[in-house]
C-alpha positions in Angstrom: 188.0 84.6 12.9 186.7 86.1 9.9 184.1 89.1 9.3 181.6 89.5 6.9 179.7 92.6 5.8 176.1 93.5 5.8 173.9 95.7 5.3 170.9 97.1 7.6 167.7 95.3 6.5 170.1 92.1 6.8 172.2 92.5 9.9 168.0 92.8 11.6 166.2 90.2 9.1 169.3 88.4 11.1 168.4 89.2 14.3 164.8 88.4 13.2 165.3 84.7 12.9 167.8 83.6 15.3 166.9 80.8 17.0 168.1 82.5 20.8 168.5 85.6 22.4 170.2 87.9 19.6 173.1 89.1 20.7 174.4 92.0 18.9 178.4 91.5 18.1 178.7 93.0 14.7 180.0 96.5 14.6 178.0 99.3 11.8 179.7 101.3 10.1 179.6 104.9 9.4 177.9 103.8 5.5 175.2 102.1 8.0 176.6 99.4 7.1 177.6 96.4 9.8 180.3 93.8 9.6 180.2 90.6 11.6 181.9 88.9 13.1 181.6 84.9 12.7 183.6 81.8 13.2 186.2 80.3 11.0 183.7 76.7 10.1 180.8 79.2 9.7 182.8 81.4 7.0 182.7 77.8 5.4 179.4 77.1 5.5 178.3 80.5 3.9 181.4 80.5 1.4 180.1 77.4 0.0 176.9 78.5 0.1 178.2 81.7 -2.1 176.9 82.3 -5.7 179.3 83.5 -8.6 179.4 87.4 -7.7 177.4 87.4 -4.6 178.3 89.7 -1.9 178.4 88.7 1.4 174.9 90.9 2.1 173.7 89.3 -1.2 173.9 85.8 0.5 172.8 86.4 3.6 169.8 87.7 2.6 169.4 84.4 -0.4 169.2 82.0 2.7 167.0 84.2 5.4 164.7 83.9 2.6 164.8 80.4 1.8 164.4 79.3 5.8 161.4 81.8 5.7 160.4 79.6 2.6 159.9 83.1 -0.1 160.3 83.3 -3.0 163.9 83.5 -4.2 164.6 86.4 -6.5 
């Protein structure tokens, strides 16, 4: 199992977009970020989506924005 690090805003966005009832598996860190465990196959799919220089947080928010139909910055 792998872990990604995301901001509080991104973690909330993930919860809002969940198609099933959201069950928190992340651990909130002292700096306000979240460490979220993800399955290895999910990690691989995310890795293929990552753009050069993107953080976990940048990548996940870009995917959430695309899912929501929002303009990408």
